[in-house]
Structure formats: C-alpha cells, structure tokens
KOLBAGU-821188 format. One record per atom (N, C-alpha, C): residue number from 1; y, z, x; residue in three letters. Coordinates in pm, 1 decimal. Last residue first. Layout:
// KOLBAGU-821188
KOLVEX, k, y, z, x, r
KOLVEX, NUM, Y, Z, X, ALA
...
END
This chain:
// KOLBAGU-821188
KOLVEX, k, y, z, x, r
KOLVEX, 98, -1098.4, -2218.7, 1976.4, ALA
KOLVEX, 98, -1116.6, -2261.1, 2151.6, ALA
KOLVEX, 98, -1202.6, -2285.1, 2230.7, ALA
KOLVEX, 97, -1231.4, -2241.3, 1774.3, VAL
KOLVEX, 97, -1099.6, -2184.4, 1794.1, VAL
KOLVEX, 97, -1152.3, -2258.0, 1962.9, VAL
KOLVEX, 96, -1312.6, -2274.1, 1338.5, VAL
KOLVEX, 96, -1279.6, -2319.2, 1477.0, VAL
KOLVEX, 96, -1203.2, -2248.5, 1553.9, VAL
KOLVEX, 95, -1377.4, -2302.3, 1057.2, VAL
KOLVEX, 95, -1328.3, -2155.7, 1175.3, VAL
KOLVEX, 95, -1376.9, -2296.6, 1314.7, VAL
KOLVEX, 94, -1476.2, -2335.5, 731.9, ASN
KOLVEX, 94, -1475.8, -2409.7, 837.2, ASN
KOLVEX, 94, -1328.1, -2287.0, 966.1, ASN
KOLVEX, 93, -1418.8, -2204.8, 516.3, HIS
KOLVEX, 93, -1492.8, -2274.8, 484.8, HIS
KOLVEX, 93, -1505.3, -2292.6, 636.9, HIS
KOLVEX, 92, -1493.8, -1821.4, 462.3, ALA
KOLVEX, 92, -1416.8, -1941.3, 520.9, ALA
KOLVEX, 92, -1503.5, -2038.5, 514.7, ALA
KOLVEX, 91, -1402.7, -1663.4, 200.9, PRO
KOLVEX, 91, -1540.3, -1727.9, 287.9, PRO
KOLVEX, 91, -1467.6, -1808.1, 260.3, PRO
KOLVEX, 90, -1213.8, -1365.7, 114.6, THR
KOLVEX, 90, -1273.2, -1541.4, 126.8, THR
KOLVEX, 90, -1333.3, -1536.7, 253.7, THR
KOLVEX, 89, -1054.2, -1106.3, 76.4, ILE
KOLVEX, 89, -1125.4, -1113.4, 159.8, ILE
KOLVEX, 89, -1167.0, -1277.3, 126.9, ILE
KOLVEX, 88, -768.0, -898.7, 150.3, SER
KOLVEX, 88, -781.3, -1040.4, 83.3, SER
KOLVEX, 88, -893.5, -1071.8, 189.5, SER
KOLVEX, 87, -746.6, -525.9, 144.5, PRO
KOLVEX, 87, -709.0, -685.5, 262.7, PRO
KOLVEX, 87, -747.4, -768.6, 128.9, PRO
KOLVEX, 86, -573.3, -239.7, 51.1, GLN
KOLVEX, 86, -699.4, -314.3, 91.6, GLN
KOLVEX, 86, -669.3, -442.1, 86.0, GLN
KOLVEX, 85, -479.4, 64.3, 148.4, LEU
KOLVEX, 85, -472.0, -51.1, 145.3, LEU
KOLVEX, 85, -606.9, -164.5, 116.2, LEU
KOLVEX, 84, -502.5, 335.3, 51.0, ASP
KOLVEX, 84, -579.5, 264.2, -3.3, ASP
KOLVEX, 84, -529.1, 97.7, -36.3, ASP
KOLVEX, 83, -430.8, 457.8, 291.6, ALA
KOLVEX, 83, -584.2, 436.2, 303.7, ALA
KOLVEX, 83, -641.8, 362.4, 134.3, ALA
KOLVEX, 82, -253.3, 571.5, 469.4, PHE
KOLVEX, 82, -252.9, 369.2, 390.2, PHE
KOLVEX, 82, -394.6, 401.3, 383.4, PHE
KOLVEX, 81, -206.2, 712.7, 649.5, GLY
KOLVEX, 81, -157.5, 743.5, 510.3, GLY
KOLVEX, 81, -102.7, 620.7, 428.6, GLY
KOLVEX, 80, -295.9, 731.5, 871.2, LEU
KOLVEX, 80, -145.7, 682.5, 890.5, LEU
KOLVEX, 80, -80.8, 645.9, 772.8, LEU
KOLVEX, 79, -529.4, 799.1, 799.3, ASP
KOLVEX, 79, -488.9, 909.9, 887.0, ASP
KOLVEX, 79, -311.3, 916.8, 938.0, ASP
KOLVEX, 78, -607.9, 543.1, 692.9, ALA
KOLVEX, 78, -635.6, 679.3, 637.0, ALA
KOLVEX, 78, -531.9, 795.9, 704.6, ALA
KOLVEX, 77, -680.8, 389.7, 868.6, LEU
KOLVEX, 77, -555.7, 435.6, 820.1, LEU
KOLVEX, 77, -531.7, 449.3, 751.6, LEU
KOLVEX, 76, -877.4, 544.2, 1060.8, VAL
KOLVEX, 76, -753.4, 567.2, 1106.9, VAL
KOLVEX, 76, -623.0, 479.3, 1033.9, VAL
KOLVEX, 75, -1123.7, 503.2, 837.1, PRO
KOLVEX, 75, -1023.2, 622.6, 875.7, PRO
KOLVEX, 75, -874.9, 675.2, 972.7, PRO
KOLVEX, 74, -1089.5, 241.4, 888.0, GLY
KOLVEX, 74, -1055.3, 266.5, 694.6, GLY
KOLVEX, 74, -1039.6, 378.6, 767.4, GLY
KOLVEX, 73, -1173.5, 145.8, 1149.8, LEU
KOLVEX, 73, -1039.7, 156.4, 1048.5, LEU
KOLVEX, 73, -1004.0, 212.7, 957.6, LEU
KOLVEX, 72, -1460.1, 169.3, 1133.8, THR
KOLVEX, 72, -1331.5, 225.0, 1255.4, THR
KOLVEX, 72, -1254.0, 225.2, 1150.5, THR
KOLVEX, 71, -1604.5, 56.8, 883.3, LYS
KOLVEX, 71, -1633.6, 218.7, 947.5, LYS
KOLVEX, 71, -1535.6, 256.3, 990.7, LYS
KOLVEX, 70, -1489.0, -173.4, 968.6, ALA
KOLVEX, 70, -1423.9, -122.0, 798.9, ALA
KOLVEX, 70, -1436.4, 48.9, 823.4, ALA
KOLVEX, 69, -1654.9, -294.5, 1144.2, TRP
KOLVEX, 69, -1555.8, -255.0, 1162.1, TRP
KOLVEX, 69, -1476.0, -127.7, 1047.8, TRP
KOLVEX, 68, -1923.3, -382.0, 924.9, ASN
KOLVEX, 68, -1938.2, -228.1, 997.1, ASN
KOLVEX, 68, -1788.0, -173.2, 1098.4, ASN
KOLVEX, 67, -1773.7, -502.4, 737.2, GLU
KOLVEX, 67, -1809.3, -386.7, 620.2, GLU
KOLVEX, 67, -1809.6, -255.8, 769.5, GLU
KOLVEX, 66, -1745.0, -734.1, 910.2, LEU
KOLVEX, 66, -1636.7, -677.1, 898.9, LEU
KOLVEX, 66, -1667.1, -523.6, 810.1, LEU
KOLVEX, 65, -2015.0, -788.6, 955.3, ALA
KOLVEX, 65, -1970.4, -751.9, 1068.4, ALA
KOLVEX, 65, -1830.5, -689.4, 1043.0, ALA
KOLVEX, 64, -2059.1, -841.4, 759.3, GLU
KOLVEX, 64, -2128.8, -749.5, 755.5, GLU
KOLVEX, 64, -2056.1, -702.8, 921.4, GLU
KOLVEX, 63, -1964.8, -1104.7, 698.9, ALA
KOLVEX, 63, -1929.4, -940.1, 599.1, ALA
KOLVEX, 63, -1975.9, -840.1, 659.4, ALA
KOLVEX, 62, -1938.3, -1266.3, 973.3, SER
KOLVEX, 62, -2054.2, -1225.5, 831.1, SER
KOLVEX, 62, -1926.0, -1108.9, 812.0, SER
KOLVEX, 61, -1714.1, -1250.5, 1174.8, GLU
KOLVEX, 61, -1816.4, -1440.2, 1140.0, GLU
KOLVEX, 61, -1901.9, -1338.7, 1035.2, GLU
KOLVEX, 60, -1363.5, -1298.3, 1100.1, TRP
KOLVEX, 60, -1524.6, -1245.5, 1157.0, TRP
KOLVEX, 60, -1615.3, -1267.3, 1100.1, TRP
KOLVEX, 59, -1045.2, -1279.7, 1182.3, VAL
KOLVEX, 59, -1167.0, -1412.8, 1065.3, VAL
KOLVEX, 59, -1263.0, -1328.2, 1170.6, VAL
KOLVEX, 58, -759.0, -1185.1, 1034.4, ASP
KOLVEX, 58, -859.6, -1234.5, 1130.1, ASP
KOLVEX, 58, -996.5, -1240.2, 1027.2, ASP
KOLVEX, 57, -402.0, -1136.4, 999.2, THR
KOLVEX, 57, -510.1, -1163.0, 925.7, THR
KOLVEX, 57, -596.1, -1145.5, 1045.1, THR
KOLVEX, 56, -147.5, -905.1, 863.6, VAL
KOLVEX, 56, -233.0, -920.2, 973.1, VAL
KOLVEX, 56, -368.2, -918.2, 883.0, VAL
KOLVEX, 55, 122.5, -872.0, 826.0, ARG
KOLVEX, 55, 41.9, -940.0, 778.0, ARG
KOLVEX, 55, -20.7, -908.2, 888.3, ARG
KOLVEX, 54, 424.4, -655.4, 672.1, TRP
KOLVEX, 54, 341.1, -729.7, 811.6, TRP
KOLVEX, 54, 232.0, -808.2, 779.3, TRP
KOLVEX, 53, 811.8, -632.9, 641.3, GLY
KOLVEX, 53, 626.5, -589.0, 601.1, GLY
KOLVEX, 53, 569.6, -607.6, 740.3, GLY
KOLVEX, 52, 993.5, -880.3, 485.1, GLY
KOLVEX, 52, 984.3, -730.5, 543.9, GLY
KOLVEX, 52, 799.8, -732.2, 499.7, GLY
KOLVEX, 51, 1068.1, -1155.1, 449.1, GLY
KOLVEX, 51, 1174.8, -1024.2, 374.7, GLY
KOLVEX, 51, 1113.5, -858.0, 352.0, GLY
KOLVEX, 50, 792.2, -1245.7, 560.8, GLU
KOLVEX, 50, 921.7, -1298.2, 528.0, GLU
KOLVEX, 50, 916.0, -1190.1, 378.7, GLU
KOLVEX, 49, 588.9, -1034.0, 795.8, LEU
KOLVEX, 49, 648.6, -1102.5, 639.0, LEU
KOLVEX, 49, 791.9, -1147.9, 604.0, LEU
KOLVEX, 48, 526.7, -1017.9, 1126.5, PRO
KOLVEX, 48, 566.8, -998.6, 1017.8, PRO
KOLVEX, 48, 602.6, -1103.5, 868.1, PRO
KOLVEX, 47, 158.7, -1042.2, 1204.6, GLY
KOLVEX, 47, 328.3, -1044.5, 1194.7, GLY
KOLVEX, 47, 348.9, -1066.3, 1144.3, GLY
KOLVEX, 46, -120.8, -1139.3, 1366.9, ALA
KOLVEX, 46, -31.7, -1046.6, 1332.0, ALA
KOLVEX, 46, 99.0, -1090.6, 1308.3, ALA
KOLVEX, 45, -459.6, -1270.1, 1367.3, LEU
KOLVEX, 45, -344.6, -1277.7, 1385.1, LEU
KOLVEX, 45, -204.3, -1183.9, 1383.0, LEU
KOLVEX, 44, -739.4, -1317.0, 1506.7, HIS
KOLVEX, 44, -672.5, -1207.3, 1462.1, HIS
KOLVEX, 44, -539.7, -1320.7, 1552.3, HIS
KOLVEX, 43, -1112.2, -1453.3, 1516.9, ALA
KOLVEX, 43, -990.4, -1423.9, 1610.9, ALA
KOLVEX, 43, -940.8, -1335.6, 1446.7, ALA
KOLVEX, 42, -1392.9, -1298.8, 1583.8, VAL
KOLVEX, 42, -1378.9, -1417.3, 1581.9, VAL
KOLVEX, 42, -1202.5, -1467.5, 1619.7, VAL
KOLVEX, 41, -1572.1, -1059.4, 1577.1, LEU
KOLVEX, 41, -1398.9, -1033.6, 1550.4, LEU
KOLVEX, 41, -1418.6, -1191.1, 1614.0, LEU
KOLVEX, 40, -1826.5, -914.3, 1660.7, GLY
KOLVEX, 40, -1822.9, -988.0, 1535.7, GLY
KOLVEX, 40, -1637.6, -1019.2, 1536.3, GLY
KOLVEX, 39, -1811.8, -544.4, 1663.8, ALA
KOLVEX, 39, -1890.7, -704.1, 1742.5, ALA
KOLVEX, 39, -1888.1, -813.3, 1625.1, ALA
KOLVEX, 38, -1518.8, -385.2, 1841.8, ALA
KOLVEX, 38, -1623.6, -428.5, 1699.7, ALA
KOLVEX, 38, -1737.3, -554.2, 1699.6, ALA
KOLVEX, 37, -1315.3, -248.2, 1961.3, PRO
KOLVEX, 37, -1437.2, -172.6, 1993.6, PRO
KOLVEX, 37, -1549.0, -255.6, 1869.6, PRO
KOLVEX, 36, -1099.4, -460.9, 2117.1, ILE
KOLVEX, 36, -1119.1, -393.9, 1952.8, ILE
KOLVEX, 36, -1286.2, -384.3, 1919.9, ILE
KOLVEX, 35, -1117.6, -654.3, 2367.8, ASP
KOLVEX, 35, -1067.9, -535.7, 2378.2, ASP
KOLVEX, 35, -1111.1, -433.2, 2258.4, ASP
KOLVEX, 34, -1266.0, -907.4, 2305.5, ALA
KOLVEX, 34, -1300.6, -787.0, 2348.4, ALA
KOLVEX, 34, -1271.7, -631.6, 2396.7, ALA
KOLVEX, 33, -1020.6, -1039.5, 2218.5, LEU
KOLVEX, 33, -1087.2, -983.3, 2175.3, LEU
KOLVEX, 33, -1193.2, -845.3, 2217.5, LEU
KOLVEX, 32, -720.4, -898.6, 2387.3, ARG
KOLVEX, 32, -841.6, -1022.4, 2428.6, ARG
KOLVEX, 32, -928.2, -990.7, 2312.5, ARG
KOLVEX, 31, -497.4, -687.3, 2419.4, THR
KOLVEX, 31, -424.7, -843.3, 2452.7, THR
KOLVEX, 31, -589.8, -982.3, 2406.3, THR
KOLVEX, 30, -398.4, -426.8, 2258.7, PHE
KOLVEX, 30, -552.2, -513.4, 2227.0, PHE
KOLVEX, 30, -422.3, -676.3, 2276.2, PHE
KOLVEX, 29, -443.2, -59.0, 2392.6, GLY
KOLVEX, 29, -374.7, -244.8, 2376.5, GLY
KOLVEX, 29, -450.7, -319.5, 2334.6, GLY
KOLVEX, 28, -576.9, 116.9, 2485.9, GLN
KOLVEX, 28, -553.4, 48.2, 2562.6, GLN
KOLVEX, 28, -470.3, -72.6, 2601.8, GLN
KOLVEX, 27, -573.0, 322.0, 2335.0, GLY
KOLVEX, 27, -427.0, 359.2, 2380.8, GLY
KOLVEX, 27, -428.0, 208.0, 2485.6, GLY
KOLVEX, 26, -782.0, 271.3, 2215.4, ASP
KOLVEX, 26, -741.7, 408.7, 2256.7, ASP
KOLVEX, 26, -688.4, 378.0, 2383.7, ASP
KOLVEX, 25, -839.2, 123.0, 1956.2, THR
KOLVEX, 25, -834.9, 150.2, 2167.4, THR
KOLVEX, 25, -764.6, 192.1, 2290.9, THR
KOLVEX, 24, -723.0, 232.9, 1805.3, VAL
KOLVEX, 24, -840.3, 162.0, 1789.9, VAL
KOLVEX, 24, -947.0, 110.4, 1908.3, VAL
KOLVEX, 23, -500.8, 348.4, 1815.7, ARG
KOLVEX, 23, -581.9, 490.0, 1802.6, ARG
KOLVEX, 23, -723.2, 375.7, 1801.6, ARG
KOLVEX, 22, -338.7, 97.2, 1872.9, ALA
KOLVEX, 22, -351.3, 232.8, 1951.0, ALA
KOLVEX, 22, -456.4, 337.4, 2031.4, ALA
KOLVEX, 21, -316.7, -20.7, 1648.8, VAL
KOLVEX, 21, -375.3, -108.0, 1763.1, VAL
KOLVEX, 21, -468.0, 20.8, 1881.0, VAL
KOLVEX, 20, -200.1, 150.2, 1512.7, VAL
KOLVEX, 20, -338.2, 128.5, 1478.7, VAL
KOLVEX, 20, -417.0, 72.8, 1572.1, VAL
KOLVEX, 19, 51.0, 120.1, 1618.2, ALA
KOLVEX, 19, 21.8, 247.2, 1601.8, ALA
KOLVEX, 19, -139.1, 207.0, 1551.8, ALA
KOLVEX, 18, 169.3, -103.8, 1542.4, GLU
KOLVEX, 18, 99.0, -51.2, 1770.3, GLU
KOLVEX, 18, 17.3, 35.6, 1697.9, GLU
KOLVEX, 17, 225.3, -140.7, 1310.6, TYR
KOLVEX, 17, 88.2, -206.4, 1368.3, TYR
KOLVEX, 17, 37.4, -146.4, 1467.7, TYR
KOLVEX, 16, 327.5, 35.6, 1248.3, LEU
KOLVEX, 16, 271.9, 88.0, 1216.4, LEU
KOLVEX, 16, 119.3, 20.6, 1317.0, LEU
KOLVEX, 15, 556.0, -108.2, 1408.3, ASP
KOLVEX, 15, 529.9, 9.1, 1421.3, ASP
KOLVEX, 15, 365.9, 63.4, 1441.4, ASP
KOLVEX, 14, 575.0, -370.2, 1274.2, GLN
KOLVEX, 14, 527.7, -375.7, 1398.7, GLN
KOLVEX, 14, 559.0, -208.2, 1414.8, GLN
KOLVEX, 13, 515.8, -241.2, 905.7, GLY
KOLVEX, 13, 553.9, -285.3, 1062.0, GLY
KOLVEX, 13, 519.4, -269.8, 1163.3, GLY
KOLVEX, 12, 498.6, -232.1, 609.2, GLY
KOLVEX, 12, 451.0, -153.5, 722.8, GLY
KOLVEX, 12, 588.0, -277.4, 767.5, GLY
KOLVEX, 11, 528.5, -230.2, 289.3, GLU
KOLVEX, 11, 638.7, -133.1, 347.1, GLU
KOLVEX, 11, 566.4, -53.5, 557.0, GLU
KOLVEX, 10, 365.8, -474.2, 287.6, PRO
KOLVEX, 10, 497.8, -500.1, 272.6, PRO
KOLVEX, 10, 584.8, -366.3, 301.4, PRO
KOLVEX, 9, 146.1, -555.3, 444.3, VAL
KOLVEX, 9, 150.6, -386.5, 402.2, VAL
KOLVEX, 9, 302.8, -423.4, 403.1, VAL
KOLVEX, 8, -191.0, -789.6, 358.8, ASP
KOLVEX, 8, -52.0, -755.0, 368.6, ASP
KOLVEX, 8, 48.5, -640.4, 341.6, ASP
KOLVEX, 7, -405.8, -856.6, 548.2, PHE
KOLVEX, 7, -373.9, -751.0, 467.6, PHE
KOLVEX, 7, -205.7, -785.5, 525.7, PHE
KOLVEX, 6, -705.2, -1085.2, 541.9, THR
KOLVEX, 6, -588.6, -1049.8, 535.1, THR
KOLVEX, 6, -497.1, -927.3, 462.8, THR
KOLVEX, 5, -1020.9, -1224.5, 680.4, VAL
KOLVEX, 5, -977.3, -1155.3, 580.9, VAL
KOLVEX, 5, -839.9, -1097.8, 622.1, VAL
KOLVEX, 4, -1239.5, -1447.5, 552.7, ILE
KOLVEX, 4, -1084.6, -1461.9, 629.1, ILE
KOLVEX, 4, -1058.6, -1272.9, 541.8, ILE
KOLVEX, 3, -1572.8, -1512.2, 712.0, VAL
KOLVEX, 3, -1489.6, -1464.5, 618.0, VAL
KOLVEX, 3, -1374.0, -1415.5, 714.5, VAL
KOLVEX, 2, -1891.7, -1675.0, 841.4, ALA
KOLVEX, 2, -1757.2, -1640.2, 814.8, ALA
KOLVEX, 2, -1705.6, -1596.3, 716.1, ALA
KOLVEX, 1, -2220.3, -1625.6, 661.7, MET
KOLVEX, 1, -2113.1, -1696.0, 658.6, MET
KOLVEX, 1, -1981.6, -1583.7, 701.1, MET
END
C-alpha cells in the first residue's frame, strides 16, 4: 500500500532542502523521480510553509520502499543537524499520477 510522507521543518528552508538534494543526488540535482537513488518514489513536492519553514511531501509505493530510502536520507539529515526530524506517515487511499 502506498504511503504519504510529510516533513514539516519550521526551522528549515530552501537552503536546507537544496543541501539535502545535493547530497542525495551527488550534486546532480532533482528534476525527475529517477534522479533520486531509491526505488518506489511515486511523487515528490516541496515548498515553503506559511509563516516560515519548509514542507516536503512524498508518496512512496510502500512502507518498505520508504524504509529503504530512510537508510540514505537519515544519515544526510543527521549530518545537517536534523537527526530528530520525524515525518508524518499516513496510508494513501488513492494515488493518481500523470
């Protein structure tokens, strides 16, 4: 079952987001799902929170795919000072993509 994963980072911003992207893509950037070195990413959205901060929302094809990605993402977040960052994870009822 697909899962929706949302990170709200009140003390983060676009600079943090870009730093994470640079690290997980070896500096190549992220303009298509295949740029992320993980199987199972269905959709990715990122942008500012009203009042400051940053939100990243992903849809993963399964909890297992997310767990595999966490093995890459977790150390990157920890290295950037966000080891305690915990996402909201909910099961997806419906996922529609182009």
